[in-house]
N, CA, C and O of each residue as an XYZ file, in Angstrom:
576
protein
N       1.049     -0.877      0.213
C       0.170     -0.121      0.024
C       0.925      1.114     -0.139
O       1.898      1.239      0.605
N       0.689      1.988     -0.906
C       1.220      3.583     -1.021
C       0.464      4.667     -1.125
O      -0.025      5.275     -2.078
N       0.451      4.862      0.550
C      -0.725      6.442      1.075
C      -1.844      5.581      1.070
O      -1.884      4.362      1.241
N      -3.217      6.815      0.736
C      -4.489      6.006      1.347
C      -5.250      6.902      0.588
O      -6.166      7.509      1.143
N      -4.922      7.136     -1.008
C      -5.798      7.528     -2.300
C      -6.710      6.739     -2.456
O      -7.577      7.003     -3.290
N      -6.778      5.362     -1.576
C      -7.961      4.163     -2.218
C      -9.153      5.086     -1.394
O     -10.296      5.081     -1.852
N      -8.891      5.747     -0.364
C      -9.980      6.130      0.695
C     -10.940      6.886     -0.171
O     -12.151      6.805      0.035
N     -10.349      7.749     -1.306
C     -10.695      8.617     -2.052
C     -11.923      8.118     -3.114
O     -13.149      8.218     -3.166
N     -10.713      7.453     -4.020
C     -11.204      6.277     -4.647
C     -12.717      5.784     -4.360
O     -13.645      6.009     -5.137
N     -12.833      5.116     -3.199
C     -13.797      4.277     -2.533
C     -14.733      5.273     -2.102
O     -15.890      4.922     -2.330
N     -14.636      6.293     -1.607
C     -15.602      7.585     -1.485
C     -16.395      7.727     -2.255
O     -17.622      7.714     -2.153
N     -15.443      7.941     -3.480
C     -16.016      8.807     -4.746
C     -17.003      7.400     -5.866
O     -17.799      7.443     -6.804
N     -16.368      6.361     -5.087
C     -17.656      4.767     -6.491
C     -18.332      4.931     -5.318
O     -19.169      4.056     -5.539
N     -18.648      5.372     -4.205
C     -19.713      5.509     -3.292
C     -19.763      4.053     -2.508
O     -20.869      3.514     -2.473
N     -18.716      3.411     -1.912
C     -18.541      2.342     -1.554
C     -19.072      2.446      0.482
O     -19.103      3.553      1.019
N     -19.253      1.768      0.907
C     -19.626      1.922      2.251
C     -18.341      1.961      3.068
O     -17.786      0.920      3.421
N     -17.943      2.995      3.321
C     -16.577      3.229      3.529
C     -16.846      4.710      4.692
O     -17.964      5.220      4.617
N     -15.906      5.293      5.636
C     -15.921      6.321      6.208
C     -15.862      7.493      5.223
O     -14.645      7.635      5.098
N     -16.335      8.249      4.590
C     -15.993      9.669      3.759
C     -14.989      9.924      3.832
O     -14.352      9.709      4.863
N     -14.478     10.470      2.780
C     -12.550     10.727      2.932
C     -12.584     12.104      1.581
O     -12.758     11.946      0.373
N     -12.470     12.732      1.952
C     -12.099     13.736      1.179
C     -10.373     14.320      1.235
O      -9.538     13.983      2.074
N     -10.170     15.282      0.073
C      -9.035     15.835      0.296
C      -8.732     17.022     -0.032
O      -7.556     17.381      0.041
N      -9.692     17.855     -0.449
C     -10.176     19.079     -0.854
C     -11.089     19.991      0.377
O     -11.942     19.546      1.146
N     -10.776     20.849      0.301
C     -12.124     21.870      1.163
C     -13.390     21.808      0.093
O     -14.566     21.840      0.455
N     -13.095     21.744     -0.838
C     -14.038     21.888     -2.045
C     -15.166     20.905     -1.693
O     -16.351     21.228     -1.613
N     -14.754     19.872     -1.523
C     -15.506     18.642     -1.447
C     -16.123     18.589      0.354
O     -16.871     17.700      0.759
N     -15.720     19.483      1.031
C     -16.383     19.399      2.048
C     -18.033     19.088      2.357
O     -18.510     18.751      3.441
N     -18.640     19.270      1.281
C     -20.048     18.804      1.182
C     -20.131     17.371      1.153
O     -21.231     16.845      1.324
N     -19.222     16.754      0.981
C     -19.572     15.239      1.125
C     -19.658     14.617      2.172
O     -20.343     13.600      2.284
N     -18.880     15.203      3.234
C     -18.734     14.620      4.748
C     -19.749     14.774      5.458
O     -19.863     15.998      5.399
N     -20.776     14.336      6.243
C     -21.403     15.060      7.609
C     -20.839     16.369      8.116
O     -19.654     16.674      7.978
N     -21.693     17.084      8.676
C     -21.424     18.641      9.793
C     -21.205     17.812     10.863
O     -22.201     17.151     11.158
N     -20.234     17.624     11.543
C     -19.952     16.785     13.003
C     -19.129     17.624     13.808
O     -18.419     18.403     13.173
N     -19.047     17.658     15.098
C     -18.368     18.387     15.899
C     -16.797     18.255     15.735
O     -16.064     19.220     15.955
N     -16.316     17.032     15.345
C     -15.098     16.568     15.268
C     -14.264     15.644     13.825
O     -14.482     14.496     13.439
N     -13.252     16.711     13.276
C     -12.657     15.791     11.811
C     -11.587     15.535     12.344
O     -11.040     16.134     13.270
N     -11.112     14.272     11.552
C      -9.678     13.888     11.444
C      -9.071     14.362     10.284
O      -9.522     13.825      9.273
N      -8.273     15.119     10.108
C      -6.816     14.973      9.274
C      -5.518     14.581      9.675
O      -4.746     14.631     10.632
N      -5.658     14.042      8.154
C      -4.176     13.141      8.210
C      -3.845     12.927      7.012
O      -4.643     12.740      6.094
N      -1.984     12.943      6.875
C      -1.243     12.990      5.657
C      -1.823     11.730      4.542
O      -2.074     10.584      4.913
N      -1.907     12.021      3.702
C      -2.178     11.057      2.258
C      -1.436     10.087      2.324
O      -1.881      8.967      2.072
N      -0.371     10.246      2.611
C       0.959      9.610      1.991
C       1.663      8.690      3.215
O       2.871      8.452      3.214
N       0.879      8.278      4.105
C       0.957      7.879      5.579
C       0.265      6.277      5.145
O      -0.626      6.206      4.298
N       0.868      4.924      5.918
C      -0.085      4.143      6.493
C      -0.090      3.667      7.676
O      -0.058      2.474      7.978
N      -0.158      5.218      8.877
C      -0.260      5.047     10.381
C      -1.010      5.895     10.439
O      -1.721      6.432      9.589
N      -0.773      6.148     12.204
C      -1.630      7.170     12.733
C      -0.764      8.605     12.824
O      -1.159      9.702     13.221
N       0.656      8.181     12.279
C       1.574      9.338     12.263
C       0.740     10.506     11.819
O      -0.016     10.403     10.853
N       0.899     11.902     12.688
C       0.483     13.118     11.702
C      -1.285     13.306     12.184
O      -1.809     14.373     12.502
N      -1.841     12.197     12.132
C      -3.484     12.871     12.531
C      -3.609     13.371     13.573
O      -3.035     13.073     14.621
N      -4.729     14.556     13.288
C      -5.363     15.391     14.044
C      -6.678     15.061     14.149
O      -7.400     14.323     13.478
N      -6.901     15.873     15.304
C      -8.039     16.028     15.359
C      -8.885     17.457     15.374
O      -8.651     18.147     16.367
N      -9.592     17.865     14.663
C      -9.842     19.281     14.442
C     -11.017     19.542     14.634
O     -11.680     18.529     14.856
N     -11.866     20.955     14.653
C     -12.632     21.197     14.330
C     -13.204     22.215     13.273
O     -12.567     23.212     12.932
N     -14.423     21.903     12.788
C     -14.934     22.500     11.361
C     -13.814     23.957     10.894
O     -13.193     24.249      9.872
N     -13.938     24.411     11.855
C     -13.283     26.249     11.840
C     -11.885     25.965     11.844
O     -11.064     26.858     11.635
N     -11.617     25.000     12.027
C      -9.561     24.638     12.117
C      -9.252     24.131     10.569
O      -8.311     24.456      9.844
N     -10.349     23.230     10.304
C      -9.964     22.296      8.957
C      -8.938     23.846      7.771
O      -7.762     23.673      7.453
N      -9.607     24.952      7.413
C      -8.626     25.413      6.562
C      -7.042     25.919      6.651
O      -6.303     26.370      5.777
N      -6.778     25.603      8.370
C      -5.755     25.871      8.283
C      -4.752     24.750      8.280
O      -3.545     24.987      8.222
N      -5.294     23.398      8.349
C      -4.881     22.156      8.205
C      -4.900     21.464      6.534
O      -4.122     20.632      6.066
N      -6.005     22.103      5.910
C      -5.825     21.326      4.903
C      -5.249     22.160      3.675
O      -5.696     23.297      3.528
N      -4.105     21.592      2.606
C      -3.736     22.011      1.424
C      -4.093     21.939      0.352
O      -3.318     21.458     -0.475
N      -5.519     22.426     -0.093
C      -6.706     21.562     -1.236
C      -5.629     21.696     -2.340
O      -5.879     20.792     -3.137
N      -4.275     22.570     -2.876
C      -4.218     22.850     -3.848
C      -2.886     21.242     -3.805
O      -2.753     20.424     -4.715
N      -2.379     21.254     -2.923
C      -1.233     19.918     -3.009
C      -1.677     18.768     -2.550
O      -0.883     17.828     -2.525
N      -3.084     18.570     -2.071
C      -3.746     17.304     -1.913
C      -3.100     16.501     -1.177
O      -2.943     15.313     -1.460
N      -2.638     17.081     -0.112
C      -1.162     15.909      0.569
C      -1.793     15.530      1.719
O      -0.995     15.103      2.553
N      -3.114     15.530      2.125
C      -4.000     15.388      3.373
C      -5.410     15.012      3.382
O      -5.995     15.395      2.369
N      -6.027     14.469      4.099
C      -7.435     13.317      3.934
C      -8.049     13.888      5.330
O      -7.490     13.799      6.423
N      -9.221     14.450      5.094
C     -10.420     14.646      6.355
C     -11.433     13.541      6.181
O     -12.017     13.262      5.134
N     -11.538     13.044      7.172
C     -13.098     12.424      7.544
C     -13.666     12.657      8.769
O     -12.960     13.029      9.707
N     -14.646     12.518      8.868
C     -15.645     12.764     10.206
C     -14.860     11.760     11.226
O     -14.482     10.597     11.080
N     -14.782     12.524     12.137
C     -14.707     11.265     13.535
C     -15.682     10.388     13.795
O     -16.850     10.764     13.894
N     -15.362      9.265     13.920
C     -16.217      8.205     14.683
C     -15.755      7.370     15.505
O     -14.744      6.698     15.300
N     -16.435      7.333     16.491
C     -15.833      6.952     17.911
C     -16.142      5.277     17.614
O     -17.250      4.867     17.959
N     -15.310      4.440     17.068
C     -16.035      3.063     16.841
C     -15.701      2.307     17.948
O     -15.236      2.796     18.978
N     -15.969      0.869     17.736
C     -15.718      0.202     18.866
C     -14.585     -1.042     18.842
O     -14.042     -1.500     19.847
N     -14.413     -1.374     17.794
C     -13.051     -2.252     17.306
C     -12.766     -2.332     15.623
O     -13.617     -2.089     14.767
N     -11.453     -2.705     15.388
C     -11.120     -3.008     13.904
C     -11.371     -4.630     13.631
O     -11.305     -5.495     14.504
N     -11.661     -4.841     12.283
C     -11.464     -6.262     12.284
C     -10.598     -5.810     10.085
O     -10.740     -5.232      9.007
N      -9.746     -6.757     10.990
C      -8.922     -7.345      9.590
C      -8.883     -8.320      8.702
O      -8.473     -9.348      9.240
N      -9.073     -8.429      7.824
C      -9.599     -9.775      6.981
C      -8.588     -9.646      5.921
O      -8.390     -8.671      5.197
N      -7.751    -11.196      5.948
C      -6.602    -11.147      5.299
C      -6.791    -12.231      4.304
O      -7.442    -13.256      4.505
N      -6.131    -11.899      3.156
C      -6.619    -12.647      1.813
C      -5.082    -12.784      1.146
O      -4.334    -11.806      1.114
N      -4.726    -13.966      0.670
C      -3.498    -14.758      0.318
C      -4.050    -14.913     -1.102
O      -5.187    -15.369     -1.223
N      -3.204    -14.504     -2.407
C      -4.061    -14.927     -3.666
C      -5.405    -15.535     -3.891
O      -5.764    -16.659     -4.242
N      -6.263    -14.032     -3.464
C      -7.814    -14.005     -3.733
C      -8.103    -15.244     -2.758
O      -9.298    -15.538     -2.800
N      -7.647    -15.743     -2.227
C      -8.175    -16.720     -0.833
C      -7.944    -16.277      0.197
O      -6.839    -15.985      0.657
N      -9.605    -16.117      0.967
C      -9.518    -15.450      2.103
C      -8.827    -16.629      3.208
O      -8.943    -17.849      3.089
N      -8.103    -15.917      4.274
C      -7.122    -16.647      5.144
C      -7.524    -16.616      6.639
O      -7.387    -17.618      7.341
N      -8.123    -15.213      7.213
C      -8.056    -15.176      8.418
C      -8.691    -13.876      8.825
O      -8.462    -12.773      8.327
N      -9.424    -14.131      9.688
C      -9.582    -11.954     10.184
C      -9.327    -12.190     11.491
O      -9.614    -13.264     12.021
N      -8.517    -10.764     12.394
C      -7.937    -10.782     13.385
C      -8.655     -9.069     13.646
O      -8.786     -8.226     12.759
N      -9.047     -8.906     15.151
C      -9.526     -7.894     15.444
C      -9.045     -7.364     16.812
O      -8.510     -8.219     17.517
N      -9.119     -6.324     17.239
C      -8.790     -5.559     18.419
C     -10.062     -5.065     19.259
O     -10.707     -4.031     19.084
N     -10.285     -6.211     20.354
C     -11.339     -5.677     20.772
C     -11.895     -4.453     21.892
O     -12.933     -3.892     22.245
N     -10.147     -4.481     22.221
C      -9.985     -3.114     23.119
C      -9.399     -2.053     22.237
O      -8.207     -2.207     21.968
N      -9.933     -1.131     21.797
C      -9.525      0.121     20.873
C      -8.689      0.708     21.338
O      -7.851      1.286     20.645
N      -8.682      0.721     22.377
C      -7.416      1.387     23.327
C      -5.889      0.169     23.379
O      -4.820      0.402     23.943
N      -6.109     -0.577     22.924
C      -4.943     -1.445     22.920
C      -5.122     -2.272     21.086
O      -5.092     -3.493     20.933
N      -5.245     -1.571     20.267
C      -5.547     -2.014     19.045
C      -4.249     -2.637     18.417
O      -4.081     -2.654     17.198
N      -3.400     -3.114     19.247
C      -2.429     -4.347     18.395
C      -2.243     -5.782     19.173
O      -1.617     -6.833     19.034
N      -3.284     -5.101     20.181
C      -3.634     -6.488     20.799
C      -5.037     -7.482     20.024
O      -6.249     -7.426     20.234
N      -4.307     -8.261     19.182
C      -5.152     -8.683     18.769
C      -5.823    -10.426     18.462
O      -5.024    -11.358     18.545
N      -6.847    -10.623     18.226
C      -7.495    -11.601     18.590
C      -8.162    -12.600     17.178
O      -8.615    -12.044     16.177
N      -8.134    -13.518     17.273
C      -9.139    -14.040     15.764
C     -10.461    -13.491     15.959
O     -10.980    -13.030     16.975
N     -10.897    -13.629     14.795
C     -12.033    -13.230     14.678
C     -12.802    -14.210     13.949
O     -12.211    -15.017     13.232
N     -14.191    -14.226     14.067
C     -15.167    -15.627     13.123
C     -15.983    -15.068     12.790
O     -17.027    -14.802     13.386
N     -15.386    -14.573     10.980
C     -16.528    -14.006     10.245
C     -17.479    -14.519     10.076
O     -17.434    -15.743     10.198
N     -18.733    -13.932      9.737
C     -19.850    -14.602      9.237
C     -19.567    -14.283      7.518
O     -18.603    -13.709      7.012
N     -20.785    -14.882      6.850
C     -21.167    -15.170      6.064
C     -21.250    -13.937      5.175
O     -20.746    -13.648      4.089
N     -22.185    -13.221      6.147
C     -22.241    -11.538      5.536
C     -20.997    -10.694      5.602
O     -20.724     -9.767      4.840
N     -20.284    -11.130      6.605
C     -18.983    -10.411      6.975
C     -18.213    -10.672      5.482
O     -18.008     -9.681      4.781
N     -17.786    -12.020      4.996
C     -17.236    -12.309      4.285
C     -17.922    -11.497      2.780
O     -17.110    -10.942      2.040
N     -19.005    -11.482      2.507
C     -19.337    -11.049      1.531
C     -19.097     -9.665      1.052
O     -18.999     -9.402     -0.146
N     -18.981     -8.560      2.235
C     -18.695     -7.632      2.355
C     -17.326     -7.473      2.156
O     -16.885     -6.960      1.128
N     -16.601     -7.886      3.090
C     -14.825     -7.919      2.372
C     -14.654     -8.186      1.040
O     -13.842     -7.612      0.315
N     -15.679     -9.360      0.595
C     -15.220     -9.529     -0.678
C     -15.379     -8.613     -1.745
O     -14.755     -8.758     -2.797
N     -16.415     -7.389     -1.492
C     -16.645     -6.561     -2.388
C     -15.386     -5.341     -2.455
O     -15.146     -4.586     -3.397
N     -14.812     -5.415     -1.367
C     -13.146     -4.503     -1.815
C     -12.504     -4.986     -2.558
O     -12.185     -4.603     -3.683
N     -12.057     -6.528     -1.614
C     -11.454     -7.226     -2.690
C     -11.351     -7.279     -3.852
O     -10.262     -7.130     -4.408
N     -12.261     -7.465     -4.376
C     -12.266     -7.343     -5.726
C     -12.628     -6.273     -6.572
O     -12.713     -6.388     -7.795
N     -12.884     -5.031     -5.818
C     -12.641     -3.801     -6.178
C     -10.943     -3.412     -6.390
O     -10.517     -2.371     -6.891
N     -10.366     -4.218     -6.015
C      -8.943     -3.938     -5.031
C      -8.105     -4.466     -6.778
O      -7.203     -3.808     -7.297
N      -8.554     -5.434     -7.232
C      -8.441     -6.208     -8.461
C      -7.161     -6.889     -8.514
O      -6.502     -6.891     -9.554
N      -6.784     -7.448     -7.489
C      -5.255     -7.473     -7.549
C      -5.403     -9.300     -7.515
O      -6.021     -9.931     -6.657
N      -4.531     -9.981     -8.889
C      -4.556    -11.185     -9.375
C      -3.840    -12.389     -7.938
O      -4.189    -13.502     -7.545
N      -2.958    -11.625     -7.613
C      -1.865    -12.315     -6.393
C      -1.328    -11.276     -5.772
O      -1.182    -10.102     -6.113
N      -0.865    -12.274     -4.150
C      -0.329    -11.341     -3.448
C      -1.136    -11.250     -2.366
O      -2.257    -11.756     -2.416
N      -0.483    -10.291     -0.703
C      -1.015    -10.732      0.297
C      -1.999     -8.998      0.212
O      -1.760     -7.990     -0.454
N      -3.024     -9.283      1.127
C      -4.211     -8.338      1.439
C      -4.827     -7.863      2.427
O      -5.868     -8.383      2.829
N      -4.509     -7.224      2.763
C      -5.093     -6.547      4.221
C      -6.574     -6.037      4.155
O      -6.477     -5.050      3.426
N      -7.826     -6.155      4.496
C      -8.922     -5.200      4.283
C      -9.008     -4.664      6.166
O      -9.130     -5.526      7.036
N      -8.942     -3.558      6.421
C      -9.665     -3.591      7.761
C     -11.052     -2.524      7.521
O     -11.324     -1.838      6.535
N     -11.657     -2.653      8.592
C     -12.966     -2.466      8.665
C     -13.504     -1.942     10.039
O     -13.269     -2.835     10.853
N     -14.018     -1.067     10.553
C     -14.580     -0.769     11.975
C     -15.646     -0.774     12.246
O     -16.445     -0.022     11.687
N     -16.062     -1.790     13.375
C     -17.129     -2.183     13.891
C     -18.066     -0.790     14.671
O     -17.625     -0.131     15.613
N     -18.888     -0.660     14.269
C     -19.407      0.022     15.362
C     -20.980      0.010     15.669
O     -21.522     -0.989     15.195
N     -21.887      0.924     16.385
C     -22.985      0.954     15.993
C     -23.575      1.514     14.905
O     -22.994      1.958     13.915
N     -24.645      1.487     15.096
C     -25.355      1.779     13.549
C     -24.825      3.562     13.782
O     -24.568      4.046     14.885
N     -24.753      4.345     12.402
C     -24.245      5.369     12.553
C     -25.302      5.982     11.526
O     -25.723      5.293     10.598
N     -25.638      7.052     11.685
C     -26.251      8.079     10.445
C     -26.086      9.182     10.518
O     -26.770      9.960     11.183
N     -25.184      9.438      9.872
C     -24.418     11.202      9.343
C     -25.418     11.791      8.948
O     -25.549     12.953      9.334
N     -26.253     11.326      8.233
C     -27.652     12.664      7.605
C     -28.821     12.353      7.778
O     -29.722     13.114      7.423
C-alpha cells in the first residue's frame, strides 16, 4: 500500500466507507460533525493524525497539494482486518479493545462479513499477493 488515495477512490465510488476528502471544495461530501480527522495522505499509520473542528480545517488542509485527507471522527468500537492471499480468504483478526489496538484476537467472520469484505477485495483487483482489508465495527451510524 502506498498512501491512502484508495480512501478517496472508495468514497467517490460510493462504497460503504468512512467518507474521505482531500480538498475543502469537497467538504459537502462529509457530514457536519463536531470533530474531523486530518491525516497525511502518504502515510500508512496514525503519525500526523490530528483531531480538529470545522473552523480549524482551513488551516490544516492544503487543497492545492492534496496531501492530506479529511474524515468525520467516528468513535468506533473495534477494527477487524480480513487477510487474503492470492484471492483466498485466510483469516480475520480484530482488536476488541480499541485502546490496545495491537492486541489482536481471532475473529470468526460470518458469511455476511465475508461477502462484505469480498466487495472490497474485488474492487482492489489484485491477481495475487497479500491483501489486508480493515473495517471498523460500530453501532449503527447515521450521519445525515
